[in-house]
N, CA, C and O atoms as a MOPAC input file, in Angstrom:
PM7 MOZYME 1SCF
protein

 N      5.14100 1  -127.63500 1   -50.91800 1
 C      4.97700 1  -129.07000 1   -51.08000 1
 C      6.33800 1  -129.74700 1   -50.86300 1
 O      7.38600 1  -129.21000 1   -51.22200 1
 N      6.28700 1  -130.90000 1   -50.28700 1
 C      7.45800 1  -131.73500 1   -50.06600 1
 C      8.15700 1  -132.01600 1   -51.40100 1
 O      7.50000 1  -132.37100 1   -52.37900 1
 N      9.47800 1  -131.85900 1   -51.44600 1
 C     10.25500 1  -132.01600 1   -52.69400 1
 C     10.14500 1  -133.42900 1   -53.25700 1
 O     10.04200 1  -133.59200 1   -54.47300 1
 N     10.16300 1  -134.43100 1   -52.42400 1
 C     10.06300 1  -135.82600 1   -52.88000 1
 C      8.69900 1  -136.06500 1   -53.51700 1
 O      8.60300 1  -136.68600 1   -54.57600 1
 N      7.64800 1  -135.57200 1   -52.87300 1
 C      6.30400 1  -135.71200 1   -53.42000 1
 C      6.20100 1  -134.99700 1   -54.76600 1
 O      5.57800 1  -135.50300 1   -55.69900 1
 N      6.81000 1  -133.82800 1   -54.85700 1
 C      6.81200 1  -133.07000 1   -56.10400 1
 C      7.48000 1  -133.87800 1   -57.22100 1
 O      6.98000 1  -133.90800 1   -58.34500 1
 N      8.59100 1  -134.52400 1   -56.92300 1
 C      9.28400 1  -135.35100 1   -57.91300 1
 C      8.41100 1  -136.52100 1   -58.36600 1
 O      8.33100 1  -136.81900 1   -59.55700 1
 N      7.76200 1  -137.17500 1   -57.41500 1
 C      6.86400 1  -138.27700 1   -57.76100 1
 C      5.75500 1  -137.79400 1   -58.69100 1
 O      5.44700 1  -138.43600 1   -59.69500 1
 N      5.16600 1  -136.66600 1   -58.34400 1
 C      4.05900 1  -136.14200 1   -59.14400 1
 C      4.50900 1  -135.73700 1   -60.53500 1
 O      3.77700 1  -135.94100 1   -61.50300 1
 N      5.70300 1  -135.16700 1   -60.65300 1
 C      6.23000 1  -134.81700 1   -61.97300 1
 C      6.42400 1  -136.06900 1   -62.82000 1
 O      6.13500 1  -136.07300 1   -64.01700 1
 N      6.91000 1  -137.11400 1   -62.19500 1
 C      7.09600 1  -138.37800 1   -62.89500 1
 C      5.74800 1  -138.94500 1   -63.34400 1
 O      5.61400 1  -139.40500 1   -64.47800 1
 N      4.76300 1  -138.91300 1   -62.46700 1
 C      3.41100 1  -139.37500 1   -62.81500 1
 C      2.85700 1  -138.56100 1   -63.97600 1
 O      2.26000 1  -139.11900 1   -64.89700 1
 N      3.05100 1  -137.24700 1   -63.93900 1
 C      2.57400 1  -136.39200 1   -65.03300 1
 C      3.22900 1  -136.77600 1   -66.35900 1
 O      2.56300 1  -136.81400 1   -67.39400 1
 N      4.52100 1  -137.05700 1   -66.32800 1
 C      5.22000 1  -137.47100 1   -67.54600 1
 C      4.69100 1  -138.79800 1   -68.07000 1
 O      4.50200 1  -138.96500 1   -69.27500 1
 N      4.45500 1  -139.72600 1   -67.17800 1
 C      3.91800 1  -141.03300 1   -67.56900 1
 C      2.52100 1  -140.86700 1   -68.15200 1
 O      2.20000 1  -141.47400 1   -69.17400 1
 N      1.68800 1  -140.04900 1   -67.51300 1
 C      0.33600 1  -139.80600 1   -68.02800 1
 C      0.38700 1  -139.21500 1   -69.43300 1
 O     -0.38500 1  -139.61200 1   -70.30600 1
 N      1.29000 1  -138.27400 1   -69.64800 1
 C      1.42400 1  -137.66900 1   -70.98100 1
 C      1.82700 1  -138.73200 1   -72.00200 1
 O      1.27700 1  -138.78000 1   -73.10200 1
 N      2.78000 1  -139.57800 1   -71.64100 1
 C      3.20900 1  -140.64000 1   -72.55300 1
 C      2.05200 1  -141.58600 1   -72.86100 1
 O      1.87700 1  -142.00000 1   -74.00700 1
 N      1.26600 1  -141.92900 1   -71.84700 1
 C      0.10800 1  -142.80700 1   -72.06200 1
 C     -0.88900 1  -142.18400 1   -73.03800 1
 O     -1.40200 1  -142.86800 1   -73.92400 1
 N     -1.16000 1  -140.90100 1   -72.87900 1
 C     -2.11000 1  -140.22100 1   -73.76800 1
 C     -1.60200 1  -140.24900 1   -75.20400 1
 O     -2.36200 1  -140.54300 1   -76.12700 1
 N     -0.32200 1  -139.94500 1   -75.39900 1
 C      0.22600 1  -139.95500 1   -76.75500 1
 C      0.25800 1  -141.36400 1   -77.34100 1
 O      0.01800 1  -141.53700 1   -78.53600 1
 N      0.54800 1  -142.36700 1   -76.52200 1
 C      0.53500 1  -143.75600 1   -77.00100 1
 C     -0.87900 1  -144.18000 1   -77.38700 1
 O     -1.07600 1  -144.84200 1   -78.40600 1
 N     -1.86000 1  -143.79800 1   -76.57600 1
 C     -3.24900 1  -144.12600 1   -76.91900 1
 C     -3.67400 1  -143.41600 1   -78.19500 1
 O     -4.37300 1  -143.99700 1   -79.02500 1
 N     -3.25700 1  -142.16700 1   -78.35800 1
 C     -3.58800 1  -141.43100 1   -79.58400 1
 C     -3.00200 1  -142.14300 1   -80.79300 1
 O     -3.67400 1  -142.28400 1   -81.81500 1
 N     -1.77400 1  -142.58800 1   -80.69000 1
 C     -1.12900 1  -143.30000 1   -81.80300 1
 C     -1.84500 1  -144.62100 1   -82.07400 1
 O     -2.05300 1  -144.99700 1   -83.22700 1
 N     -2.21600 1  -145.31700 1   -81.01300 1
 C     -2.92900 1  -146.59400 1   -81.17600 1
 C     -4.25100 1  -146.37100 1   -81.89800 1
 O     -4.61700 1  -147.14200 1   -82.78500 1
 N     -4.97200 1  -145.30900 1   -81.51500 1
 C     -6.26000 1  -145.05200 1   -82.14200 1
 C     -6.11100 1  -144.59500 1   -83.59000 1
 O     -7.01400 1  -144.83000 1   -84.39300 1
 N     -5.00500 1  -143.95400 1   -83.94900 1
 C     -4.75500 1  -143.62800 1   -85.35700 1
 C     -4.66000 1  -144.91300 1   -86.17300 1
 O     -5.22100 1  -145.01400 1   -87.26400 1
 N     -3.94400 1  -145.88800 1   -85.63100 1
 C     -3.77500 1  -147.16000 1   -86.33600 1
 C     -5.09500 1  -147.91800 1   -86.38800 1
 O     -5.45200 1  -148.46200 1   -87.43400 1
 N     -5.82100 1  -147.96200 1   -85.28300 1
 C     -7.09100 1  -148.69500 1   -85.30300 1
 C     -8.11800 1  -148.00900 1   -86.20000 1
 O     -9.00800 1  -148.66900 1   -86.73600 1
 N     -8.00400 1  -146.70400 1   -86.36600 1
 C     -8.86900 1  -145.98500 1   -87.32100 1
 C     -8.59900 1  -146.50600 1   -88.73100 1
 O     -9.53100 1  -146.76300 1   -89.49300 1
 N     -7.32800 1  -146.65800 1   -89.07000 1
 C     -6.95700 1  -147.18800 1   -90.39100 1
 C     -7.45100 1  -148.62300 1   -90.54600 1
 O     -7.89900 1  -149.01300 1   -91.62400 1
 N     -7.37000 1  -149.40300 1   -89.48200 1
 C     -7.87700 1  -150.77700 1   -89.51700 1
 C     -9.38400 1  -150.76000 1   -89.76700 1
 O     -9.88900 1  -151.54600 1   -90.56900 1
 N    -10.09600 1  -149.87500 1   -89.08900 1
 C    -11.54900 1  -149.77800 1   -89.27800 1
 C    -11.90800 1  -149.41700 1   -90.70500 1
 O    -12.85800 1  -149.96500 1   -91.26300 1
 N    -11.16200 1  -148.50400 1   -91.30000 1
 C    -11.40700 1  -148.12700 1   -92.69200 1
 C    -11.12100 1  -149.30500 1   -93.62800 1
 O    -11.86800 1  -149.55300 1   -94.57500 1
 N    -10.04500 1  -150.01500 1   -93.35500 1
 C     -9.70100 1  -151.19800 1   -94.15600 1
 C    -10.80400 1  -152.24700 1   -94.05100 1
 O    -11.22700 1  -152.81100 1   -95.06000 1
 N    -11.26600 1  -152.50700 1   -92.83800 1
 C    -12.32700 1  -153.49300 1   -92.63800 1
 C    -13.59400 1  -153.07700 1   -93.37800 1
 O    -14.24000 1  -153.90500 1   -94.02000 1
 N    -13.94800 1  -151.80600 1   -93.29300 1
 C    -15.16600 1  -151.33700 1   -93.96500 1
 C    -15.04900 1  -151.51000 1   -95.47600 1
 O    -15.99500 1  -151.96700 1   -96.11800 1
 N    -13.90300 1  -151.15100 1   -96.05200 1
 C    -13.69400 1  -151.28300 1   -97.50600 1
 C    -13.73000 1  -152.73300 1   -97.96400 1
 O    -14.11700 1  -153.02500 1   -99.09500 1
 N    -13.32600 1  -153.63800 1   -97.08200 1
 C    -13.22900 1  -155.04800 1   -97.44700 1
 C    -14.34100 1  -155.89500 1   -96.84600 1
 O    -14.23700 1  -157.12000 1   -96.78700 1
 N    -15.40400 1  -155.23400 1   -96.40200 1
 C    -16.58900 1  -155.90800 1   -95.84500 1
 C    -16.23900 1  -156.89600 1   -94.73400 1
 O    -16.80300 1  -157.98700 1   -94.65600 1
 N    -15.31400 1  -156.50100 1   -93.89100 1
 C    -14.95500 1  -157.33000 1   -92.74200 1
 C    -15.71900 1  -156.82700 1   -91.52100 1
 O    -16.01200 1  -155.63500 1   -91.42400 1
 N    -16.04400 1  -157.71600 1   -90.59200 1
 C    -16.79100 1  -157.29200 1   -89.40300 1
 C    -15.97000 1  -156.36200 1   -88.51900 1
 O    -14.74400 1  -156.46700 1   -88.48400 1
 N    -16.63300 1  -155.44900 1   -87.80200 1
 C    -15.92300 1  -154.52100 1   -86.91700 1
 C    -15.17600 1  -155.21100 1   -85.77600 1
 O    -14.13900 1  -154.72300 1   -85.32600 1
 N    -15.69700 1  -156.33600 1   -85.31400 1
 C    -15.09100 1  -157.04700 1   -84.18400 1
 C    -14.51200 1  -158.37700 1   -84.65400 1
 O    -14.99300 1  -158.98100 1   -85.61200 1
 N    -13.47000 1  -158.81600 1   -83.95800 1
 C    -12.83300 1  -160.10100 1   -84.23700 1
 C    -12.59600 1  -160.78500 1   -82.89900 1
 O    -11.58100 1  -160.56600 1   -82.23900 1
 N    -13.55300 1  -161.61600 1   -82.51800 1
 C    -13.51400 1  -162.26900 1   -81.20800 1
 C    -12.24300 1  -163.06400 1   -80.95500 1
 O    -11.70600 1  -163.04000 1   -79.84800 1
 N    -11.75800 1  -163.76900 1   -81.97300 1
 C    -10.53700 1  -164.56900 1   -81.79700 1
 C     -9.34400 1  -163.66000 1   -81.52700 1
 O     -8.53400 1  -163.94600 1   -80.64600 1
 N     -9.23100 1  -162.57100 1   -82.27500 1
 C     -8.13700 1  -161.61200 1   -82.07600 1
 C     -8.22300 1  -160.99600 1   -80.67400 1
 O     -7.20500 1  -160.83500 1   -80.00000 1
 N     -9.43400 1  -160.65500 1   -80.24400 1
 C     -9.60400 1  -160.06200 1   -78.91800 1
 C     -9.13100 1  -161.02400 1   -77.82400 1
 O     -8.44400 1  -160.61700 1   -76.88800 1
 N     -9.50200 1  -162.29600 1   -77.94900 1
 C     -9.08000 1  -163.29300 1   -76.95300 1
 C     -7.56200 1  -163.42000 1   -76.92700 1
 O     -6.96000 1  -163.51100 1   -75.85700 1
 N     -6.94500 1  -163.42600 1   -78.10900 1
 C     -5.48100 1  -163.50700 1   -78.18500 1
 C     -4.84100 1  -162.29500 1   -77.50700 1
 O     -3.89100 1  -162.42700 1   -76.73500 1
 N     -5.37500 1  -161.12500 1   -77.80700 1
 C     -4.81100 1  -159.89800 1   -77.24000 1
 C     -4.95900 1  -159.86100 1   -75.72500 1
 O     -4.04000 1  -159.45400 1   -75.01400 1
 N     -6.10800 1  -160.28200 1   -75.23900 1
 C     -6.34000 1  -160.28500 1   -73.79400 1
 C     -5.39300 1  -161.26400 1   -73.11100 1
 O     -4.80600 1  -160.94200 1   -72.07900 1
 N     -5.24200 1  -162.45100 1   -73.67700 1
 C     -4.32600 1  -163.43700 1   -73.08900 1
 C     -2.89500 1  -162.90300 1   -73.10900 1
 O     -2.16000 1  -163.04500 1   -72.13200 1
 N     -2.50800 1  -162.29200 1   -74.22200 1
 C     -1.16800 1  -161.72500 1   -74.35700 1
 C     -0.93500 1  -160.61800 1   -73.32600 1
 O      0.11300 1  -160.57500 1   -72.68100 1
 N     -1.91100 1  -159.72900 1   -73.17600 1
 C     -1.76600 1  -158.62500 1   -72.23800 1
 C     -1.76200 1  -159.11400 1   -70.79700 1
 O     -1.03400 1  -158.58300 1   -69.95900 1
 N     -2.56700 1  -160.11400 1   -70.51100 1
 C     -2.57200 1  -160.67100 1   -69.14900 1
 C     -1.19900 1  -161.24800 1   -68.81500 1
 O     -0.71300 1  -161.09500 1   -67.69400 1
 N     -0.57500 1  -161.91100 1   -69.79000 1
 C      0.76100 1  -162.47100 1   -69.55400 1
 C      1.78900 1  -161.36400 1   -69.36200 1
 O      2.63000 1  -161.43200 1   -68.46600 1
 N      1.71400 1  -160.33600 1   -70.21900 1
 C      2.61700 1  -159.19400 1   -70.06800 1
 C      2.44500 1  -158.54300 1   -68.70100 1
 O      3.42800 1  -158.19000 1   -68.04800 1
 N      1.21800 1  -158.38700 1   -68.27800 1
 C      0.94500 1  -157.78100 1   -66.96900 1
 C      1.54800 1  -158.63500 1   -65.85800 1
 O      2.19600 1  -158.12700 1   -64.94300 1
 N      1.32600 1  -159.92200 1   -65.95800 1
 C      1.87600 1  -160.81900 1   -64.94800 1
 C      3.39400 1  -160.72400 1   -64.91000 1
 O      3.98700 1  -160.67400 1   -63.83200 1
 N      4.03000 1  -160.69900 1   -66.08200 1
 C      5.49200 1  -160.57100 1   -66.15900 1
 C      5.97100 1  -159.25900 1   -65.55300 1
 O      7.07100 1  -159.19000 1   -65.00500 1
 N      5.14800 1  -158.21700 1   -65.65000 1
 C      5.51500 1  -156.88900 1   -65.14600 1
 C      5.04600 1  -156.65100 1   -63.70500 1
 O      5.15800 1  -155.54000 1   -63.18700 1
 N      4.52300 1  -157.69500 1   -63.06700 1
 C      3.99200 1  -157.58600 1   -61.70600 1
 C      2.84300 1  -156.58800 1   -61.60900 1
 O      2.70700 1  -155.86000 1   -60.62600 1
 N      2.02300 1  -156.57600 1   -62.65200 1
 C      0.81000 1  -155.75900 1   -62.68000 1
 C     -0.37700 1  -156.71800 1   -62.62200 1
 O     -0.32000 1  -157.81000 1   -63.18900 1
 N     -1.41500 1  -156.33000 1   -61.96200 1
 C     -2.60200 1  -157.16800 1   -61.82300 1
 C     -3.19000 1  -157.50200 1   -63.19600 1
 O     -3.63200 1  -156.59600 1   -63.90300 1
 N     -3.20700 1  -158.79000 1   -63.59400 1
 C     -3.76800 1  -159.16500 1   -64.89200 1
 C     -5.24500 1  -158.79000 1   -65.04900 1
 O     -5.69600 1  -158.49400 1   -66.15600 1
 N     -5.99400 1  -158.80300 1   -63.94700 1
 C     -7.40200 1  -158.40900 1   -64.01300 1
 C     -7.52100 1  -156.94300 1   -64.42400 1
 O     -8.35400 1  -156.58900 1   -65.25800 1
 N     -6.68300 1  -156.10100 1   -63.83300 1
 C     -6.68700 1  -154.69100 1   -64.19500 1
 C     -6.33000 1  -154.51900 1   -65.66300 1
 O     -6.99800 1  -153.77700 1   -66.38400 1
 N     -5.28700 1  -155.19700 1   -66.10800 1
 C     -4.85400 1  -155.05100 1   -67.50400 1
 C     -5.94500 1  -155.50900 1   -68.45800 1
 O     -6.13200 1  -154.90600 1   -69.51500 1
 N     -6.66600 1  -156.56500 1   -68.10100 1
 C     -7.75500 1  -157.03100 1   -68.96400 1
 C     -8.88600 1  -156.00600 1   -69.02100 1
 O     -9.43000 1  -155.74100 1   -70.09300 1
 N     -9.23700 1  -155.43500 1   -67.88600 1
 C    -10.27700 1  -154.40500 1   -67.87100 1
 C     -9.86400 1  -153.20900 1   -68.71800 1
 O    -10.67800 1  -152.65100 1   -69.45400 1
 N     -8.60000 1  -152.82000 1   -68.61300 1
 C     -8.08000 1  -151.69800 1   -69.38100 1
 C     -8.14700 1  -151.99600 1   -70.87400 1
 O     -8.62000 1  -151.16800 1   -71.65200 1
 N     -7.67400 1  -153.17800 1   -71.27900 1
 C     -7.70800 1  -153.55300 1   -72.69800 1
 C     -9.14900 1  -153.69800 1   -73.19000 1
 O     -9.46100 1  -153.30500 1   -74.31400 1
 N    -10.01400 1  -154.24900 1   -72.37000 1
 C    -11.41100 1  -154.41800 1   -72.76800 1
 C    -12.03800 1  -153.05600 1   -73.04800 1
 O    -12.78400 1  -152.90000 1   -74.01500 1
 N    -11.74000 1  -152.08400 1   -72.21500 1
 C    -12.24500 1  -150.72800 1   -72.42900 1
 C    -11.77500 1  -150.19300 1   -73.77500 1
 O    -12.56200 1  -149.62400 1   -74.53100 1
 N    -10.49500 1  -150.37600 1   -74.07400 1
 C     -9.94200 1  -149.90100 1   -75.34900 1
 C    -10.56600 1  -150.65400 1   -76.52000 1
 O    -10.96400 1  -150.03800 1   -77.50900 1
 N    -10.65500 1  -151.97300 1   -76.41900 1
 C    -11.24300 1  -152.78100 1   -77.49500 1
 C    -12.67600 1  -152.35100 1   -77.76500 1
 O    -13.06600 1  -152.18900 1   -78.92100 1
 N    -13.45700 1  -152.16700 1   -76.72000 1
 C    -14.85500 1  -151.75800 1   -76.89600 1
 C    -14.94900 1  -150.41100 1   -77.61300 1
 O    -15.82700 1  -150.20700 1   -78.45100 1
 N    -14.04500 1  -149.50000 1   -77.28200 1
 C    -14.03600 1  -148.18600 1   -77.93200 1
 C    -13.63700 1  -148.32200 1   -79.40400 1
 O    -14.21900 1  -147.66300 1   -80.26500 1
 N    -12.66000 1  -149.16100 1   -79.69100 1
 C    -12.23000 1  -149.38800 1   -81.07600 1
 C    -13.38000 1  -149.99000 1   -81.89500 1
 O    -13.63300 1  -149.56300 1   -83.02100 1
 N    -14.05800 1  -150.96400 1   -81.33500 1
 C    -15.18700 1  -151.59100 1   -82.04400 1
 C    -16.27200 1  -150.55900 1   -82.32200 1
 O    -16.86200 1  -150.54200 1   -83.40200 1
 N    -16.52900 1  -149.70300 1   -81.34800 1
 C    -17.52500 1  -148.64500 1   -81.55000 1
 C    -17.10400 1  -147.74900 1   -82.70800 1
 O    -17.94000 1  -147.38000 1   -83.53400 1
 N    -15.83100 1  -147.39400 1   -82.78400 1
 C    -15.32800 1  -146.57900 1   -83.90000 1
 C    -15.47600 1  -147.32200 1   -85.22400 1
 O    -15.88900 1  -146.73700 1   -86.22500 1
 N    -15.13800 1  -148.61200 1   -85.22900 1
 C    -15.23500 1  -149.40800 1   -86.45300 1
 C    -16.68600 1  -149.50800 1   -86.93100 1
 O    -16.95700 1  -149.45700 1   -88.13100 1
 N    -17.60300 1  -149.64800 1   -85.99100 1
 C    -19.02300 1  -149.70100 1   -86.36300 1
 C    -19.46600 1  -148.38400 1   -86.98600 1
 O    -20.22900 1  -148.37600 1   -87.95200 1
 N    -18.99400 1  -147.28300 1   -86.43900 1
 C    -19.33000 1  -145.96500 1   -87.00900 1
 C    -18.76800 1  -145.80400 1   -88.41000 1
 O    -19.43800 1  -145.28900 1   -89.30500 1
 N    -17.52500 1  -146.25200 1   -88.59300 1
 C    -16.90200 1  -146.17000 1   -89.92200 1
 C    -17.70100 1  -147.01800 1   -90.90200 1
 O    -17.97600 1  -146.59100 1   -92.02400 1
 N    -18.06800 1  -148.20700 1   -90.47900 1
 C    -18.81800 1  -149.13700 1   -91.35000 1
 C    -20.17900 1  -148.53100 1   -91.72500 1
 O    -20.60500 1  -148.61600 1   -92.87700 1
 N    -20.85200 1  -147.92400 1   -90.75000 1
 C    -22.14700 1  -147.28900 1   -91.02800 1
 C    -21.98300 1  -146.14300 1   -92.02300 1
 O    -22.85200 1  -145.91900 1   -92.86600 1
 N    -20.89200 1  -145.43400 1   -91.92700 1
 C    -20.63300 1  -144.31700 1   -92.83400 1
 C    -20.29800 1  -144.76400 1   -94.25000 1
 O    -20.46300 1  -144.00700 1   -95.20600 1
 N    -19.82100 1  -146.01500 1   -94.37600 1
 C    -19.44800 1  -146.50800 1   -95.69300 1
 C    -20.58100 1  -147.25700 1   -96.39300 1
 O    -20.46100 1  -147.62200 1   -97.56300 1
 N    -21.67200 1  -147.48100 1   -95.67700 1
 C    -22.82300 1  -148.20100 1   -96.28900 1
 C    -23.55000 1  -147.34100 1   -97.29400 1
 O    -24.52900 1  -147.78600 1   -97.89300 1

């Protein structure tokens, strides 16, 4: 394999690993949030917070020269998964 291509791929692999660990850490925190919400009878979803986060991420993406549409789709996927986890936690606490 071409040495330059190998270097690019190694860098991509490192970035992918960092992304996985960052997502794992994020989900640990959102798990705690879900437990807190369940204990305090708060709804699993917070539409206002989601809108704020999406707007914030779109701006960050734009500042980083990343497609804001892509960043919103990515965040929406994560938010939907978090809400699903929160709903499961809430069902388990009923």
